[in-house]
C-alpha positions as CSV (number, residue, x, y, z in Angstrom):
1,M,-128.0,-27.6,175.5
2,P,-128.1,-28.5,179.2
3,Y,-127.7,-32.0,180.5
4,E,-130.9,-33.8,181.2
5,A,-131.8,-36.9,183.1
6,T,-133.4,-38.5,180.1
7,K,-131.6,-39.1,176.8
8,P,-133.2,-37.2,173.9
9,L,-134.4,-39.3,171.0
10,L,-131.8,-38.6,168.3
11,A,-132.5,-41.4,165.8
12,P,-135.6,-41.0,163.6
13,T,-138.2,-43.7,163.7
14,A,-138.6,-46.3,160.9
15,A,-141.8,-44.6,159.7
16,E,-140.0,-41.2,159.4
17,L,-137.1,-42.8,157.5
18,R,-139.5,-44.7,155.2
19,E,-141.3,-41.4,154.3
20,R,-138.0,-39.5,153.8
21,I,-135.9,-42.1,152.0
22,P,-137.4,-44.0,149.0
23,G,-136.7,-47.7,149.3
24,W,-135.6,-47.6,152.9
25,G,-136.1,-50.7,155.0
26,A,-135.4,-53.5,152.5
27,D,-135.0,-55.8,155.5
28,T,-138.3,-54.8,157.1
29,A,-141.6,-56.6,156.8
30,P,-142.3,-57.8,153.2
31,E,-145.2,-55.5,152.6
32,H,-143.0,-52.5,153.1
33,R,-140.5,-53.6,150.4
34,R,-140.8,-51.9,147.1
35,T,-140.1,-55.1,145.1
36,W,-142.4,-57.3,147.1
37,Q,-144.9,-57.7,144.3
38,Q,-142.1,-58.9,142.0
39,L,-141.3,-61.7,144.4
40,D,-144.7,-63.3,144.6
41,D,-144.0,-66.0,142.0
42,I,-140.8,-67.4,143.5
43,G,-142.3,-70.3,145.4
44,D,-141.4,-71.7,148.8
45,T,-137.6,-72.0,148.6
46,G,-136.9,-68.6,147.2
47,A,-134.6,-70.1,144.6
48,H,-134.9,-69.0,141.0
49,W,-133.1,-72.0,139.5
50,V,-132.8,-75.7,139.7
51,F,-129.7,-77.2,141.3
52,P,-127.2,-77.7,138.4
53,D,-125.5,-81.0,137.5
54,R,-122.2,-81.5,139.5
55,Q,-119.0,-80.8,137.7
56,P,-116.7,-83.9,137.7
57,G,-113.3,-83.9,139.4
58,G,-114.3,-82.3,142.7
59,H,-112.5,-85.0,144.8
60,G,-109.3,-83.7,146.3
61,R,-110.0,-80.0,145.4
62,E,-109.5,-77.4,148.1
63,R,-112.6,-76.2,149.9
64,S,-113.4,-74.7,153.3
65,I,-113.9,-77.0,156.2
66,E,-117.2,-75.2,156.9
67,H,-118.8,-76.5,153.7
68,G,-120.0,-80.0,153.5
69,M,-119.6,-80.3,149.7
70,M,-118.0,-78.6,146.7
71,P,-120.1,-76.1,144.8
72,P,-121.6,-77.5,141.6
73,V,-119.2,-75.5,139.5
74,F,-115.6,-74.6,140.4
75,G,-112.4,-73.5,138.8
76,T,-109.7,-75.9,137.6
77,A,-107.4,-73.6,135.7
78,Q,-104.7,-73.4,138.4
79,P,-104.5,-76.6,140.4
80,L,-102.3,-76.5,143.6
81,H,-98.8,-77.7,143.0
82,G,-95.4,-77.7,144.7
83,L,-94.5,-76.3,148.1
84,S,-96.9,-73.4,147.7
85,G,-99.7,-75.9,147.0
86,A,-98.9,-77.9,150.1
87,I,-99.0,-74.8,152.2
88,R,-102.4,-73.8,150.7
89,R,-103.8,-77.3,151.1
90,F,-102.8,-77.4,154.7
91,A,-104.5,-74.0,155.3
92,Y,-107.7,-75.2,153.6
93,D,-107.8,-78.6,155.4
94,H,-107.0,-77.5,158.9
95,F,-108.3,-73.9,159.5
96,S,-111.7,-72.2,159.3
97,E,-112.3,-69.2,157.1
98,T,-112.6,-67.2,160.3
99,K,-109.1,-67.9,161.5
100,N,-106.3,-65.5,160.7
101,T,-103.9,-68.4,160.6
102,R,-105.6,-69.7,157.5
103,W,-105.3,-66.4,155.6
104,L,-101.7,-65.9,156.7
105,L,-100.8,-69.4,155.4
106,L,-102.6,-68.5,152.1
107,V,-100.5,-65.3,151.8
108,V,-97.3,-67.3,152.6
109,G,-98.3,-69.8,149.9
110,D,-98.7,-66.9,147.4
111,R,-95.2,-65.5,148.4
112,V,-93.7,-69.0,148.0
113,E,-95.2,-69.2,144.5
114,S,-93.9,-65.8,143.7
115,V,-90.4,-66.6,144.7
116,G,-90.7,-69.9,142.7
117,A,-91.8,-67.9,139.6
118,H,-88.8,-65.5,140.0
119,V,-86.4,-68.4,140.3
120,R,-87.9,-70.2,137.2
121,S,-87.6,-67.0,135.3
122,L,-84.0,-66.5,136.2
123,V,-83.0,-70.1,135.0
124,S,-85.0,-69.8,131.8
125,R,-83.6,-68.7,128.5
126,H,-85.8,-65.5,128.6
127,P,-85.7,-64.1,132.2
128,D,-88.1,-61.4,133.3
129,N,-86.8,-57.8,132.8
130,P,-87.6,-56.0,136.1
131,L,-86.9,-52.6,134.5
132,T,-89.5,-52.8,131.8
133,Q,-92.1,-55.1,133.5
134,T,-92.4,-53.3,136.8
135,G,-93.1,-49.8,135.3
136,V,-90.0,-48.3,136.9
137,L,-89.0,-46.5,133.7
138,G,-92.4,-44.8,133.6
139,E,-91.6,-43.1,136.8
140,F,-89.1,-40.9,135.1
141,S,-91.2,-39.9,132.1
142,H,-94.6,-39.2,133.8
143,H,-93.9,-36.4,136.3
144,P,-92.8,-38.5,139.3
145,V,-92.4,-35.6,141.7
146,R,-95.4,-33.4,140.6
147,S,-97.7,-36.4,140.7
148,R,-96.8,-37.2,144.4
149,V,-96.4,-33.8,146.1
150,G,-99.3,-31.7,147.2
151,R,-102.0,-34.1,146.1
152,G,-102.9,-35.6,149.5
153,R,-101.8,-39.1,148.4
154,L,-101.4,-41.6,151.2
155,D,-99.2,-44.0,149.3
156,V,-96.3,-41.5,149.5
157,R,-95.6,-42.8,152.9
158,H,-94.4,-46.1,151.6
159,T,-92.7,-44.9,148.5
160,W,-89.2,-45.4,150.0
161,M,-90.1,-49.2,150.5
162,D,-91.2,-49.8,146.9
163,P,-87.7,-50.2,145.4
164,I,-86.8,-52.6,148.2
165,I,-89.9,-54.7,147.6
166,V,-89.6,-54.7,143.8
167,A,-85.9,-55.0,143.4
168,G,-85.1,-56.9,146.6
169,P,-86.0,-60.4,145.4
170,W,-84.0,-59.9,142.2
171,V,-80.9,-58.7,144.1
172,V,-81.2,-61.6,146.5
173,S,-81.6,-64.1,143.6
174,V,-78.6,-62.7,141.8
175,V,-76.5,-62.9,145.0
176,L,-77.6,-66.5,145.6
177,I,-76.8,-67.5,142.0
178,I,-73.3,-65.9,142.3
179,R,-72.6,-67.6,145.6
180,S,-73.7,-71.0,144.2
181,A,-71.6,-70.5,141.1
182,R,-68.5,-69.7,143.3
183,R,-69.1,-72.9,145.4
184,V,-69.4,-75.0,142.3
185,L,-66.2,-73.5,140.8
186,R,-64.3,-74.0,144.2
187,R,-65.3,-77.7,144.3
188,R,-64.1,-78.3,140.8
189,R,-60.6,-76.9,141.6
């Protein structure tokens, strides 16, 4: 195909697309929508429901700074607490949903909560068992090499990091506990 001064029309028109693809153009004029007849009885606002009664206890809950009020219903199962809660509350109170800083702070809050859960588990009477609860033992019994080689899996690239990420916090926790115990024993002598 030789070069021409005018660009050829490559995209089909809306009418051609509407003929070729059933239901195409849901964002076009209402008379072209397949479900337009079903929407006749909605009314002026387009809402299908009445605004529900507000759930009590919304004061002090986390919400985006873009929103003027809490939604009528919200979750209360896991309230913010501790250092991770302070980090998350700071992210909610100071940064917009469009800012990467907000999301990075929320991830940091999650990591702080994760470390706290590991520490609480280590000092409890029934600590977590990383061998059985992470699925590491299943790697040996369910064809670990055959399931990864020759299948086009992309997660093979980070396989070498998985033991570090899973076992790393446990090793660091054990080392810190041993060092703390040694310091306590030295002070008592």
